[in-house]
C-alpha positions as YAML, in Angstrom:
chain: A
units: angstrom
residues:
- id: 1
  name: MET
  ca: [51.84, -52.99, -23.38]
- id: 2
  name: ASN
  ca: [52.90, -55.60, -25.26]
- id: 3
  name: GLU
  ca: [56.75, -55.94, -25.42]
- id: 4
  name: VAL
  ca: [56.61, -56.61, -29.33]
- id: 5
  name: VAL
  ca: [54.73, -53.44, -30.18]
- id: 6
  name: ALA
  ca: [57.13, -50.71, -29.75]
- id: 7
  name: PRO
  ca: [60.04, -52.11, -32.06]
- id: 8
  name: VAL
  ca: [57.23, -52.84, -34.48]
- id: 9
  name: ILE
  ca: [55.47, -49.49, -34.52]
- id: 10
  name: GLY
  ca: [59.16, -47.60, -34.23]
- id: 11
  name: ARG
  ca: [59.85, -49.22, -37.52]
- id: 12
  name: PHE
  ca: [56.20, -48.20, -38.90]
- id: 13
  name: PHE
  ca: [56.90, -44.49, -37.98]
- id: 14
  name: ARG
  ca: [60.37, -44.17, -39.01]
- id: 15
  name: LYS
  ca: [59.45, -45.48, -42.49]
- id: 16
  name: LEU
  ca: [56.56, -42.95, -42.58]
- id: 17
  name: PHE
  ca: [58.15, -39.75, -40.99]
- id: 18
  name: GLY
  ca: [61.73, -40.48, -42.37]
- id: 19
  name: GLY
  ca: [61.76, -37.19, -44.62]
- id: 20
  name: GLY
  ca: [60.14, -33.89, -44.07]
- id: 21
  name: ALA
  ca: [56.88, -33.15, -46.26]
- id: 22
  name: PRO
  ca: [56.28, -30.04, -47.93]
- id: 23
  name: ALA
  ca: [53.57, -27.55, -46.44]
- id: 24
  name: PRO
  ca: [50.25, -27.98, -48.33]
- id: 25
  name: ASN
  ca: [49.47, -25.47, -50.88]
- id: 26
  name: ALA
  ca: [47.17, -24.81, -54.08]
- id: 27
  name: GLU
  ca: [49.53, -26.46, -56.19]
- id: 28
  name: HIS
  ca: [49.83, -29.84, -54.34]
- id: 29
  name: GLU
  ca: [46.17, -29.71, -53.96]
- id: 30
  name: ARG
  ca: [45.44, -29.44, -57.50]
- id: 31
  name: HIS
  ca: [47.78, -31.97, -58.09]
- id: 32
  name: THR
  ca: [45.95, -34.63, -55.95]
- id: 33
  name: TYR
  ca: [42.82, -33.54, -57.65]
- id: 34
  name: VAL
  ca: [44.30, -34.25, -61.07]
- id: 35
  name: ALA
  ca: [45.41, -37.40, -59.80]
- id: 36
  name: MET
  ca: [42.01, -38.14, -58.43]
- id: 37
  name: ALA
  ca: [40.01, -37.56, -61.62]
- id: 38
  name: VAL
  ca: [41.91, -40.25, -63.54]
- id: 39
  name: GLU
  ca: [39.95, -43.26, -64.06]
- id: 40
  name: THR
  ca: [41.38, -46.66, -64.94]
- id: 41
  name: PRO
  ca: [39.18, -49.97, -65.53]
- id: 42
  name: ALA
  ca: [38.15, -51.69, -62.55]
- id: 43
  name: LEU
  ca: [39.69, -55.12, -61.50]
- id: 44
  name: ALA
  ca: [38.18, -58.48, -61.71]
- id: 45
  name: ASN
  ca: [39.45, -58.48, -57.82]
- id: 46
  name: ALA
  ca: [37.89, -55.13, -56.77]
- id: 47
  name: VAL
  ca: [35.58, -55.05, -54.14]
- id: 48
  name: ALA
  ca: [32.94, -52.22, -53.63]
- id: 49
  name: ALA
  ca: [33.68, -50.13, -50.36]
- id: 50
  name: GLU
  ca: [30.26, -51.03, -49.04]
- id: 51
  name: GLU
  ca: [31.01, -54.53, -49.35]
- id: 52
  name: VAL
  ca: [34.04, -54.07, -47.65]
- id: 53
  name: GLU
  ca: [32.66, -52.22, -45.00]
- id: 54
  name: ASP
  ca: [29.73, -54.74, -44.32]
- id: 55
  name: ARG
  ca: [32.27, -57.71, -43.97]
- id: 56
  name: PHE
  ca: [34.76, -55.71, -41.84]
- id: 57
  name: TYR
  ca: [31.82, -54.74, -39.11]
- id: 58
  name: ARG
  ca: [30.35, -58.53, -39.40]
- id: 59
  name: MET
  ca: [33.89, -59.71, -38.46]
- id: 60
  name: LEU
  ca: [34.02, -57.59, -35.44]
- id: 61
  name: LEU
  ca: [30.48, -58.66, -34.19]
- id: 62
  name: GLY
  ca: [31.18, -62.16, -34.98]
- id: 63
  name: VAL
  ca: [27.78, -62.57, -37.12]
- id: 64
  name: PRO
  ca: [27.30, -64.16, -40.73]
- id: 65
  name: ALA
  ca: [26.45, -62.45, -44.01]
- id: 66
  name: SER
  ca: [23.32, -61.36, -44.74]
- id: 67
  name: ASN
  ca: [21.16, -59.99, -47.91]
- id: 68
  name: ASP
  ca: [18.40, -58.58, -45.87]
- id: 69
  name: PRO
  ca: [17.24, -55.71, -47.70]
- id: 70
  name: ALA
  ca: [15.69, -53.80, -44.97]
- id: 71
  name: MET
  ca: [15.93, -53.76, -40.94]
- id: 72
  name: SER
  ca: [13.56, -55.89, -38.83]
- id: 73
  name: ALA
  ca: [11.68, -54.12, -35.94]
- id: 74
  name: THR
  ca: [14.31, -55.14, -33.54]
- id: 75
  name: GLU
  ca: [16.85, -53.61, -35.56]
- id: 76
  name: GLN
  ca: [15.67, -50.40, -35.83]
- id: 77
  name: VAL
  ca: [14.92, -49.73, -32.24]
- id: 78
  name: ALA
  ca: [18.54, -50.67, -31.64]
- id: 79
  name: ALA
  ca: [19.59, -48.52, -34.30]
- id: 80
  name: ARG
  ca: [17.56, -45.82, -32.66]
- id: 81
  name: ARG
  ca: [18.98, -46.56, -29.38]
- id: 82
  name: VAL
  ca: [22.26, -46.36, -30.50]
- id: 83
  name: ARG
  ca: [22.05, -43.23, -32.59]
- id: 84
  name: ASP
  ca: [20.19, -41.54, -29.42]
- id: 85
  name: ALA
  ca: [23.04, -42.46, -26.98]
- id: 86
  name: PHE
  ca: [26.15, -41.46, -29.46]
- id: 87
  name: GLY
  ca: [24.89, -39.74, -32.42]
- id: 88
  name: ALA
  ca: [23.85, -36.52, -31.55]
- id: 89
  name: GLU
  ca: [25.42, -33.22, -30.84]
- id: 90
  name: ARG
  ca: [24.22, -33.68, -27.20]
- id: 91
  name: PHE
  ca: [26.27, -36.69, -26.61]
- id: 92
  name: ASP
  ca: [27.88, -36.58, -23.31]
- id: 93
  name: VAL
  ca: [31.51, -36.32, -24.13]
- id: 94
  name: SER
  ca: [32.45, -37.02, -20.24]
- id: 95
  name: THR
  ca: [31.62, -40.45, -20.92]
- id: 96
  name: LEU
  ca: [34.52, -40.92, -23.34]
- id: 97
  name: PRO
  ca: [38.00, -42.23, -22.21]
- id: 98
  name: ARG
  ca: [40.36, -39.61, -20.75]
- id: 99
  name: LEU
  ca: [43.64, -38.60, -22.41]
- id: 100
  name: PRO
  ca: [46.47, -37.88, -20.03]
- id: 101
  name: SER
  ca: [46.33, -34.26, -19.71]
- id: 102
  name: VAL
  ca: [49.58, -33.59, -20.74]
- id: 103
  name: VAL
  ca: [48.59, -34.95, -24.09]
- id: 104
  name: PRO
  ca: [47.04, -31.92, -26.15]
- id: 105
  name: GLN
  ca: [49.71, -29.60, -24.91]
- id: 106
  name: LEU
  ca: [52.42, -32.13, -25.92]
- id: 107
  name: MET
  ca: [51.40, -32.75, -29.53]
- id: 108
  name: ARG
  ca: [51.19, -28.94, -29.89]
- id: 109
  name: SER
  ca: [54.92, -28.61, -28.58]
- id: 110
  name: LEU
  ca: [55.77, -31.66, -30.86]
- id: 111
  name: ARG
  ca: [54.57, -29.64, -34.06]
- id: 112
  name: SER
  ca: [56.60, -26.72, -33.16]
- id: 113
  name: ASP
  ca: [59.97, -26.47, -34.37]
- id: 114
  name: ASP
  ca: [61.05, -24.05, -31.61]
- id: 115
  name: THR
  ca: [60.19, -26.27, -28.71]
- id: 116
  name: ASN
  ca: [63.62, -27.64, -27.40]
- id: 117
  name: SER
  ca: [64.08, -30.92, -25.40]
- id: 118
  name: ARG
  ca: [64.28, -29.30, -21.86]
- id: 119
  name: THR
  ca: [60.41, -28.02, -22.63]
- id: 120
  name: LEU
  ca: [59.40, -31.62, -23.78]
- id: 121
  name: ALA
  ca: [60.98, -33.17, -20.70]
- id: 122
  name: GLU
  ca: [59.00, -30.80, -18.16]
- id: 123
  name: GLN
  ca: [55.47, -31.37, -19.88]
- id: 124
  name: ILE
  ca: [56.22, -34.96, -20.00]
- id: 125
  name: SER
  ca: [57.19, -35.55, -16.50]
- id: 126
  name: ARG
  ca: [53.85, -34.39, -15.34]
- id: 127
  name: ASP
  ca: [52.64, -37.91, -16.29]
- id: 128
  name: THR
  ca: [54.76, -40.47, -14.76]
- id: 129
  name: VAL
  ca: [53.12, -43.47, -16.78]
- id: 130
  name: LEU
  ca: [54.41, -41.40, -20.04]
- id: 131
  name: VAL
  ca: [57.63, -41.19, -18.70]
- id: 132
  name: GLY
  ca: [58.03, -44.68, -17.79]
- id: 133
  name: GLU
  ca: [56.80, -45.83, -21.44]
- id: 134
  name: ILE
  ca: [59.49, -43.33, -22.84]
- id: 135
  name: ILE
  ca: [62.10, -44.53, -21.33]
- id: 136
  name: ARG
  ca: [60.93, -48.38, -21.53]
- id: 137
  name: VAL
  ca: [60.89, -47.77, -25.52]
- id: 138
  name: ALA
  ca: [64.32, -45.99, -25.46]
- id: 139
  name: ASN
  ca: [65.95, -49.17, -23.98]
- id: 140
  name: SER
  ca: [64.17, -51.29, -26.16]
- id: 141
  name: ALA
  ca: [66.02, -53.61, -28.66]
- id: 142
  name: TYR
  ca: [65.26, -51.23, -31.63]
- id: 143
  name: PHE
  ca: [67.46, -48.34, -30.38]
- id: 144
  name: ARG
  ca: [70.46, -50.42, -29.67]
- id: 145
  name: THR
  ca: [71.77, -48.06, -26.87]
- id: 146
  name: THR
  ca: [75.40, -49.10, -25.62]
- id: 147
  name: ARG
  ca: [74.27, -47.73, -22.14]
- id: 148
  name: PRO
  ca: [71.02, -48.12, -20.17]
- id: 149
  name: VAL
  ca: [68.61, -45.20, -20.64]
- id: 150
  name: THR
  ca: [67.95, -43.92, -17.05]
- id: 151
  name: GLY
  ca: [66.87, -40.25, -17.75]
- id: 152
  name: LEU
  ca: [63.95, -38.72, -19.66]
- id: 153
  name: PRO
  ca: [66.01, -36.02, -21.51]
- id: 154
  name: GLN
  ca: [68.35, -38.93, -22.88]
- id: 155
  name: ALA
  ca: [65.33, -40.63, -23.71]
- id: 156
  name: ILE
  ca: [63.76, -37.79, -25.49]
- id: 157
  name: THR
  ca: [67.19, -36.92, -27.45]
- id: 158
  name: LEU
  ca: [67.34, -40.87, -28.15]
- id: 159
  name: LEU
  ca: [63.93, -41.02, -29.82]
- id: 160
  name: GLY
  ca: [63.55, -37.38, -31.18]
- id: 161
  name: GLN
  ca: [59.86, -35.87, -32.15]
- id: 162
  name: ASN
  ca: [58.63, -38.98, -34.26]
- id: 163
  name: GLY
  ca: [59.51, -41.24, -31.59]
- id: 164
  name: LEU
  ca: [57.84, -39.58, -29.02]
- id: 165
  name: ARG
  ca: [54.74, -39.13, -31.08]
- id: 166
  name: ARG
  ca: [54.82, -42.73, -31.44]
- id: 167
  name: VAL
  ca: [55.23, -43.62, -27.74]
- id: 168
  name: VAL
  ca: [52.54, -40.97, -26.88]
- id: 169
  name: MET
  ca: [49.78, -42.06, -29.46]
- id: 170
  name: GLN
  ca: [50.47, -45.72, -28.99]
- id: 171
  name: LEU
  ca: [49.94, -44.98, -24.76]
- id: 172
  name: VAL
  ca: [46.97, -43.38, -25.21]
- id: 173
  name: MET
  ca: [45.08, -45.23, -28.37]
- id: 174
  name: ARG
  ca: [45.76, -48.83, -27.91]
- id: 175
  name: PRO
  ca: [43.90, -49.46, -24.70]
- id: 176
  name: ILE
  ca: [40.95, -47.37, -26.27]
- id: 177
  name: LEU
  ca: [40.67, -49.76, -28.97]
- id: 178
  name: ARG
  ca: [41.91, -53.39, -27.19]
- id: 179
  name: THR
  ca: [39.83, -54.11, -24.19]
- id: 180
  name: ASP
  ca: [39.68, -57.46, -22.04]
- id: 181
  name: THR
  ca: [35.75, -57.57, -21.37]
- id: 182
  name: ASP
  ca: [35.51, -61.20, -22.72]
- id: 183
  name: ALA
  ca: [36.91, -62.99, -25.63]
- id: 184
  name: THR
  ca: [34.64, -61.52, -28.28]
- id: 185
  name: SER
  ca: [35.52, -57.93, -27.13]
- id: 186
  name: ARG
  ca: [39.52, -58.99, -27.10]
- id: 187
  name: ALA
  ca: [39.09, -60.62, -30.90]
- id: 188
  name: ALA
  ca: [37.55, -57.25, -31.82]
- id: 189
  name: GLY
  ca: [40.14, -54.89, -30.22]
- id: 190
  name: ASP
  ca: [42.98, -56.93, -31.72]
- id: 191
  name: ARG
  ca: [41.26, -56.22, -35.38]
- id: 192
  name: LEU
  ca: [40.52, -52.81, -34.43]
- id: 193
  name: TRP
  ca: [44.31, -52.19, -33.50]
- id: 194
  name: GLU
  ca: [45.36, -54.02, -37.02]
- id: 195
  name: HIS
  ca: [43.00, -51.63, -38.64]
- id: 196
  name: ALA
  ca: [44.20, -48.52, -36.88]
- id: 197
  name: GLU
  ca: [47.91, -49.21, -38.04]
- id: 198
  name: ARG
  ca: [47.11, -49.63, -41.39]
- id: 199
  name: CYS
  ca: [44.55, -46.99, -42.07]
- id: 200
  name: ALA
  ca: [47.32, -44.43, -40.26]
- id: 201
  name: ARG
  ca: [49.84, -45.72, -42.60]
- id: 202
  name: THR
  ca: [47.93, -45.79, -45.86]
- id: 203
  name: CYS
  ca: [46.41, -42.42, -45.05]
- id: 204
  name: VAL
  ca: [50.00, -41.04, -44.98]
- id: 205
  name: PHE
  ca: [50.66, -42.96, -48.40]
- id: 206
  name: LEU
  ca: [47.31, -41.41, -49.74]
- id: 207
  name: SER
  ca: [47.24, -37.82, -48.70]
- id: 208
  name: ARG
  ca: [50.68, -37.19, -50.01]
- id: 209
  name: PRO
  ca: [51.83, -34.50, -50.84]
- id: 210
  name: ALA
  ca: [49.05, -32.16, -49.84]
- id: 211
  name: ALA
  ca: [48.62, -33.43, -46.21]
- id: 212
  name: ASP
  ca: [51.14, -33.06, -42.96]
- id: 213
  name: PRO
  ca: [52.08, -36.72, -42.40]
- id: 214
  name: PHE
  ca: [51.67, -36.60, -38.80]
- id: 215
  name: GLU
  ca: [47.83, -35.30, -39.29]
- id: 216
  name: ALA
  ca: [47.05, -38.06, -41.73]
- id: 217
  name: PHE
  ca: [48.72, -40.69, -39.43]
- id: 218
  name: LEU
  ca: [46.94, -39.38, -36.52]
- id: 219
  name: ALA
  ca: [43.58, -39.12, -38.55]
- id: 220
  name: GLY
  ca: [43.92, -43.13, -39.48]
- id: 221
  name: LEU
  ca: [44.93, -43.88, -36.18]
- id: 222
  name: VAL
  ca: [41.71, -42.36, -34.33]
- id: 223
  name: SER
  ca: [39.37, -43.52, -37.23]
- id: 224
  name: GLN
  ca: [37.82, -46.23, -35.32]
- id: 225
  name: THR
  ca: [37.99, -44.93, -31.58]
- id: 226
  name: GLY
  ca: [34.28, -45.16, -31.37]
- id: 227
  name: ALA
  ca: [33.80, -48.83, -32.34]
- id: 228
  name: GLN
  ca: [34.30, -50.43, -28.84]
- id: 229
  name: THR
  ca: [31.69, -48.14, -27.24]
- id: 230
  name: ILE
  ca: [29.35, -49.06, -30.00]
- id: 231
  name: LEU
  ca: [30.07, -52.97, -29.92]
- id: 232
  name: MET
  ca: [29.48, -52.72, -26.23]
- id: 233
  name: GLU
  ca: [25.82, -50.99, -26.47]
- id: 234
  name: LEU
  ca: [25.09, -53.71, -29.25]
- id: 235
  name: ASP
  ca: [26.10, -56.32, -26.84]
- id: 236
  name: ALA
  ca: [23.83, -54.94, -24.01]
- id: 237
  name: ALA
  ca: [21.08, -54.50, -26.67]
- id: 238
  name: GLY
  ca: [21.19, -58.27, -27.24]
- id: 239
  name: LEU
  ca: [22.25, -57.86, -31.03]
- id: 240
  name: ALA
  ca: [25.89, -58.78, -30.74]
- id: 241
  name: HIS
  ca: [25.47, -62.27, -32.23]
- id: 242
  name: GLU
  ca: [22.36, -62.29, -34.13]
- id: 243
  name: SER
  ca: [21.83, -62.37, -38.02]
- id: 244
  name: LEU
  ca: [22.03, -58.51, -38.99]
- id: 245
  name: SER
  ca: [20.96, -56.62, -42.09]
- id: 246
  name: ARG
  ca: [23.11, -55.05, -44.15]
- id: 247
  name: PRO
  ca: [21.40, -51.59, -43.67]
- id: 248
  name: PHE
  ca: [21.64, -52.43, -39.86]
- id: 249
  name: ILE
  ca: [25.42, -52.92, -40.12]
- id: 250
  name: ALA
  ca: [25.86, -49.59, -42.39]
- id: 251
  name: ALA
  ca: [24.04, -47.73, -39.63]
- id: 252
  name: ILE
  ca: [26.11, -49.17, -37.19]
- id: 253
  name: GLY
  ca: [29.18, -48.20, -39.08]
- id: 254
  name: GLN
  ca: [28.12, -44.85, -39.70]
- id: 255
  name: GLN
  ca: [27.50, -44.43, -35.70]
- id: 256
  name: ILE
  ca: [31.20, -45.62, -35.07]
- id: 257
  name: GLU
  ca: [32.43, -43.22, -37.32]
- id: 258
  name: ARG
  ca: [30.33, -40.27, -35.71]
- id: 259
  name: LEU
  ca: [31.40, -41.25, -32.08]
- id: 260
  name: SER
  ca: [34.86, -41.15, -33.31]
- id: 261
  name: LEU
  ca: [34.42, -37.72, -34.41]
- id: 262
  name: HIS
  ca: [33.04, -36.67, -31.30]
- id: 263
  name: ALA
  ca: [36.31, -38.29, -29.50]
- id: 264
  name: ALA
  ca: [38.53, -36.11, -31.62]
- id: 265
  name: ARG
  ca: [36.95, -32.90, -30.99]
- id: 266
  name: HIS
  ca: [36.70, -34.04, -27.07]
- id: 267
  name: TRP
  ca: [40.49, -34.59, -27.37]
- id: 268
  name: GLN
  ca: [41.25, -31.27, -28.88]
- id: 269
  name: PHE
  ca: [43.18, -33.01, -31.85]
- id: 270
  name: PRO
  ca: [44.02, -30.80, -34.90]
- id: 271
  name: SER
  ca: [41.29, -29.02, -36.56]
- id: 272
  name: ARG
  ca: [42.33, -30.66, -39.90]
- id: 273
  name: VAL
  ca: [42.06, -34.16, -38.64]
- id: 274
  name: VAL
  ca: [38.66, -33.20, -36.71]
- id: 275
  name: GLN
  ca: [37.35, -32.07, -40.32]
- id: 276
  name: ALA
  ca: [38.56, -35.15, -42.01]
- id: 277
  name: LEU
  ca: [36.74, -37.11, -39.67]
- id: 278
  name: ALA
  ca: [33.59, -34.72, -39.99]
- id: 279
  name: GLU
  ca: [33.55, -35.31, -43.96]
- id: 280
  name: ARG
  ca: [33.71, -39.19, -43.21]
- id: 281
  name: ALA
  ca: [31.14, -38.99, -40.64]
- id: 282
  name: ASP
  ca: [28.70, -36.73, -42.74]
- id: 283
  name: PRO
  ca: [26.29, -38.98, -44.83]
- id: 284
  name: ALA
  ca: [24.97, -35.76, -46.56]
- id: 285
  name: ASP
  ca: [28.18, -35.08, -47.93]
- id: 286
  name: ALA
  ca: [28.59, -35.87, -51.67]
- id: 287
  name: GLY
  ca: [32.32, -36.32, -51.15]
- id: 288
  name: ALA
  ca: [34.97, -35.43, -48.83]
- id: 289
  name: ARG
  ca: [36.44, -31.90, -49.48]
- id: 290
  name: THR
  ca: [39.76, -31.81, -48.26]
- id: 291
  name: PRO
  ca: [42.72, -33.77, -49.35]
- id: 292
  name: LEU
  ca: [42.92, -35.46, -45.96]
- id: 293
  name: GLY
  ca: [39.23, -36.41, -46.00]
- id: 294
  name: ARG
  ca: [39.33, -37.82, -48.91]
- id: 295
  name: ALA
  ca: [42.67, -40.19, -47.68]
- id: 296
  name: LEU
  ca: [41.01, -40.84, -44.95]
- id: 297
  name: LEU
  ca: [37.87, -42.21, -46.40]
- id: 298
  name: ALA
  ca: [40.06, -44.28, -48.88]
- id: 299
  name: SER
  ca: [42.36, -45.67, -46.39]
- id: 300
  name: SER
  ca: [39.89, -46.73, -43.84]
- id: 301
  name: ARG
  ca: [38.43, -49.25, -46.35]
- id: 302
  name: VAL
  ca: [41.76, -50.06, -47.73]
- id: 303
  name: ALA
  ca: [42.84, -51.11, -44.53]
- id: 304
  name: MET
  ca: [39.58, -52.87, -43.65]
- id: 305
  name: LEU
  ca: [39.93, -54.91, -46.55]
- id: 306
  name: ASP
  ca: [43.71, -55.79, -45.84]
- id: 307
  name: VAL
  ca: [42.47, -57.07, -42.36]
- id: 308
  name: LEU
  ca: [40.05, -59.15, -44.00]
- id: 309
  name: VAL
  ca: [42.20, -60.57, -46.14]
- id: 310
  name: GLU
  ca: [44.70, -61.48, -43.40]
- id: 311
  name: GLN
  ca: [41.75, -63.19, -41.31]
- id: 312
  name: GLY
  ca: [40.88, -65.13, -44.45]
- id: 313
  name: LEU
  ca: [37.68, -63.43, -45.09]
- id: 314
  name: ALA
  ca: [38.50, -62.24, -48.52]
- id: 315
  name: ASP
  ca: [40.59, -63.05, -51.55]
- id: 316
  name: PRO
  ca: [44.51, -62.17, -51.13]
- id: 317
  name: GLU
  ca: [44.33, -60.23, -54.50]
- id: 318
  name: SER
  ca: [41.46, -57.95, -53.46]
- id: 319
  name: VAL
  ca: [41.61, -54.11, -53.95]
- id: 320
  name: LEU
  ca: [39.17, -51.93, -53.14]
- id: 321
  name: LEU
  ca: [37.09, -50.63, -56.24]
- id: 322
  name: ALA
  ca: [37.84, -47.02, -57.23]
- id: 323
  name: THR
  ca: [34.90, -44.71, -57.95]
- id: 324
  name: PRO
  ca: [34.77, -41.35, -59.03]
- id: 325
  name: ALA
  ca: [33.03, -40.01, -55.57]
- id: 326
  name: GLN
  ca: [35.68, -41.95, -53.75]
- id: 327
  name: GLY
  ca: [38.41, -39.55, -55.38]
- id: 328
  name: PHE
  ca: [41.39, -41.80, -56.05]
- id: 329
  name: SER
  ca: [42.15, -43.90, -59.35]
- id: 330
  name: GLN
  ca: [42.16, -47.55, -59.15]
- id: 331
  name: ASP
  ca: [45.88, -47.80, -59.59]
- id: 332
  name: ARG
  ca: [46.72, -45.43, -56.74]
- id: 333
  name: LEU
  ca: [44.09, -47.88, -54.43]
- id: 334
  name: GLN
  ca: [46.12, -50.85, -55.34]
- id: 335
  name: ALA
  ca: [49.55, -49.13, -54.98]
- id: 336
  name: ALA
  ca: [48.23, -48.10, -51.53]
- id: 337
  name: ARG
  ca: [47.57, -52.13, -50.77]
- id: 338
  name: ASP
  ca: [50.84, -53.03, -52.16]
- id: 339
  name: ASP
  ca: [52.35, -50.33, -50.07]
- id: 340
  name: LEU
  ca: [51.09, -51.89, -46.86]
- id: 341
  name: ARG
  ca: [51.81, -55.79, -48.07]
- id: 342
  name: THR
  ca: [55.45, -54.71, -49.17]
- id: 343
  name: ALA
  ca: [55.93, -53.09, -45.37]
- id: 344
  name: ALA
  ca: [54.57, -55.79, -43.59]
- id: 345
  name: PRO
  ca: [57.02, -58.82, -43.64]
- id: 346
  name: ALA
  ca: [59.90, -56.27, -42.56]
- id: 347
  name: GLU
  ca: [57.86, -54.86, -39.66]
- id: 348
  name: ALA
  ca: [56.00, -57.62, -38.48]
...
């Protein structure tokens, strides 16, 4: 793992989970939906969600902009191939990357206030890679320990539950999003990881106070886990560097969302995380129904736009355009964008 990532993500997690979040209840949900009903005038630099997604996926694929209103015959065949391979419920989940066996049980333990350090150490010790990573992060400059951390119980105490969550999900998700197949996939992987971090942070921001902060973070982190698999399929079909129509790019984005949902189900992620991913991936849904689902949909687009800005592919003052269906006011979306940018210099 990149040696720089651990302290960076450490600050990221501490800011996210520094305070406890109230449990979701009806009053919180009413508060969230009232806020979503407020409409503010669109800004001159507001970018529609469809445009954000089109630019983001073109950046990953390395293809130019296009105004083609319909798919070509070749694109129709390719879209069908991707849909048949990854979009159906009969999709072979065994082809998905395997999580370390300890992760699902560890995630459940980390959610429980009754789990002690000894129990966590027993679970983690079953995965030697995870043990090594936890001890390595505990010895990083961020924690500034006076003596080297040599044992797992000591590392667990030092990191705490939030730190353990960080280490586990960093270890698991980063290699899934970042691959070294070739220069194009490496560049796409870097952008996907940048998106995952920002989407996770923004999902926590937008879902407060109605959703659990860690579930919001996890939903954002896994929201694009299907991307590399789909991109490799397009490369195999010979379309990775072609001029592609907007409908085709939109169809590919939808398949990435569906494959990410398959992965979350297969990995036994929390039910509310899976539900949020399902709402985002369902094209027939008039709008995400849960607070976390609404937050994930908006957060993914806010994060996409922020990555595009950083890559010089969007105006620095750009902000996601608010719509009634999206569920957040323009002020709220701008605040989410500003939250990302305010945190970036301190955490870079």
